[in-house]
C-alpha positions as CSV (number, residue, x, y, z in Angstrom):
1,M,-14.6,-11.7,3.2
2,E,-14.5,-8.2,1.7
3,D,-11.4,-6.2,1.3
4,K,-12.2,-2.5,1.1
5,G,-8.9,-0.6,1.1
6,D,-7.6,-0.7,4.7
7,F,-10.8,-2.2,6.1
8,I,-11.2,-6.0,6.2
9,S,-14.6,-7.5,7.0
10,L,-14.9,-11.2,7.6
11,D,-18.0,-13.2,6.9
12,K,-19.1,-16.3,8.8
13,K,-17.3,-18.7,6.5
14,S,-14.0,-16.7,6.8
15,L,-14.3,-16.6,10.6
16,K,-14.8,-20.4,10.6
17,A,-11.7,-20.9,8.5
18,L,-9.7,-18.7,10.9
19,S,-11.0,-20.6,13.9
20,S,-8.6,-23.5,13.3
21,D,-5.1,-23.4,14.8
22,S,-3.9,-25.6,12.0
23,R,-5.2,-23.2,9.3
24,I,-3.7,-20.2,11.1
25,K,-0.4,-22.1,11.2
26,I,-0.6,-22.8,7.4
27,L,-1.4,-19.1,6.7
28,K,1.6,-18.0,8.8
29,I,3.9,-20.5,7.0
30,L,2.7,-19.2,3.6
31,G,3.2,-15.6,4.9
32,K,6.8,-16.4,5.6
33,K,7.7,-18.8,2.8
34,K,5.7,-17.0,0.2
35,R,4.6,-20.3,-1.5
36,A,4.6,-24.0,-0.6
37,T,3.3,-27.4,-1.7
38,I,1.1,-29.7,0.3
39,S,4.1,-31.9,1.1
40,Q,6.1,-29.0,2.4
41,L,3.2,-27.8,4.5
42,S,2.7,-31.3,5.8
43,R,6.3,-31.6,6.8
44,I,6.4,-28.3,8.5
45,T,3.1,-28.6,10.4
46,G,3.5,-32.3,11.2
47,L,0.0,-33.0,9.8
48,D,-0.9,-35.7,7.3
49,K,-1.0,-34.5,3.7
50,S,-4.8,-35.3,3.5
51,T,-5.4,-33.1,6.5
52,V,-3.3,-30.2,5.1
53,Y,-5.2,-30.6,1.8
54,A,-8.5,-30.3,3.6
55,H,-7.3,-27.1,5.4
56,I,-6.0,-25.7,2.1
57,R,-9.3,-26.4,0.4
58,Q,-11.1,-24.4,3.0
59,L,-8.6,-21.6,2.8
60,L,-9.0,-21.6,-1.0
61,E,-12.8,-21.4,-0.7
62,T,-12.6,-18.4,1.7
63,G,-10.1,-16.6,-0.6
64,F,-7.1,-16.5,1.8
65,V,-5.0,-18.8,-0.4
66,K,-4.6,-19.3,-4.1
67,K,-3.3,-22.2,-6.2
68,L,-0.4,-21.2,-8.5
69,D,-0.8,-22.4,-12.0
70,G,2.4,-22.8,-14.0
71,N,4.7,-25.2,-15.6
72,N,5.8,-26.7,-12.2
73,I,5.6,-30.4,-11.5
74,W,4.3,-29.6,-8.0
75,V,1.3,-27.6,-7.1
76,Y,2.2,-24.5,-5.1
77,Y,-0.1,-22.4,-2.9
78,E,0.4,-18.8,-1.7
79,L,-1.5,-16.1,0.2
80,T,-3.9,-14.0,-1.8
81,Q,-4.0,-10.2,-1.2
82,K,-6.8,-10.9,1.3
83,G,-4.6,-13.4,3.1
84,K,-1.7,-11.0,3.2
85,N,-3.9,-8.2,4.6
86,L,-4.5,-10.4,7.6
87,F,-0.8,-10.2,8.5
88,Y,0.3,-7.0,6.8
89,P,-2.5,-4.4,6.9
90,K,-2.1,-1.8,4.1
91,N,-2.2,1.2,6.4
92,K,0.6,-0.1,8.6
93,F,3.2,1.4,6.3
94,L,1.5,4.8,6.2
95,I,1.1,4.9,10.0
96,I,4.8,4.1,10.6
97,L,5.9,6.5,7.9
98,S,3.7,9.3,9.2
99,S,5.1,8.8,12.7
100,A,8.6,8.9,11.3
101,I,7.9,12.3,9.6
102,I,6.4,13.7,12.8
103,S,9.5,12.6,14.7
104,L,11.8,14.3,12.1
105,I,9.8,17.5,12.4
106,I,10.0,17.5,16.2
107,S,13.7,16.7,15.9
108,L,14.4,19.7,13.6
109,V,12.3,22.1,15.7
110,Q,14.2,21.1,18.8
111,L,17.6,21.4,17.1
112,I,16.7,24.8,15.6
113,R,15.5,25.9,19.1
114,Y,18.8,24.8,20.6
115,I,20.8,26.6,18.0
116,T,18.8,29.8,18.3
117,E,19.0,29.8,22.1
118,S,22.8,29.3,21.8
119,I,23.4,32.4,19.7
120,S,23.0,35.8,21.3
121,S,21.5,38.9,19.6
122,D,25.0,40.2,18.8
123,G,25.9,36.9,16.9
124,L,28.1,35.4,19.6
125,V,27.8,31.8,20.7
126,R,26.9,31.5,24.3
127,S,26.7,28.4,26.5
128,T,23.2,27.1,26.9
129,K,22.2,25.8,30.3
130,D,19.2,23.8,28.9
131,I,21.1,21.0,27.1
132,S,17.9,18.8,27.3
133,V,16.6,20.6,24.2
134,L,19.6,19.3,22.2
135,Y,19.2,15.8,23.7
136,S,15.5,15.6,22.8
137,G,16.3,16.8,19.3
138,I,18.9,14.0,18.9
139,L,16.5,11.4,20.5
140,F,13.7,12.3,18.1
141,F,16.1,12.1,15.2
142,I,17.1,8.6,16.3
143,I,13.4,7.6,16.6
144,F,12.9,9.0,13.1
145,L,15.6,6.7,11.7
146,I,14.3,3.6,13.5
147,L,10.7,4.3,12.3
148,L,11.9,4.9,8.7
149,I,13.8,1.6,8.7
150,L,10.7,-0.2,10.1
151,A,8.5,1.4,7.5
152,L,10.8,0.2,4.7
153,R,10.8,-3.3,6.1
154,V,7.0,-3.4,6.3
155,K,6.8,-2.2,2.7
156,K,9.3,-4.9,1.6
157,Q,7.3,-7.6,3.4
158,R,4.1,-6.6,1.5
159,R,5.7,-7.6,-1.9
């Protein structure tokens, strides 16, 4: 498998590794837990430790998972960047953030349009019959806030 920026290409070996429901489940668990031992994965998946180890070995060979070396008594495994890219593509954050900025711009344009339509040429405030411009401005601002929160969550998940 090659990881070229936002583009992921999978070779035959990687596709074979991803063709197992058990290996996909292990990848998802590691995506949520960040790291786990064979025993923990065995307990969560309900598979024998030897079966989990065989799946982990194949995921290690394809570069989706790495073994953590350290001073721990237990051997931990976690997703590599390639493994993380399967669940959290790099460009997801940028797409959501761009959509949020576009929503903010539309919101500001609509709110400015409403304000300028509400003020007459002599500077007096007049009632505007088209309140939908104000509502759409507020709606796009709410969409902006939701997308901004979502983008920050995606960025936090990638760490």
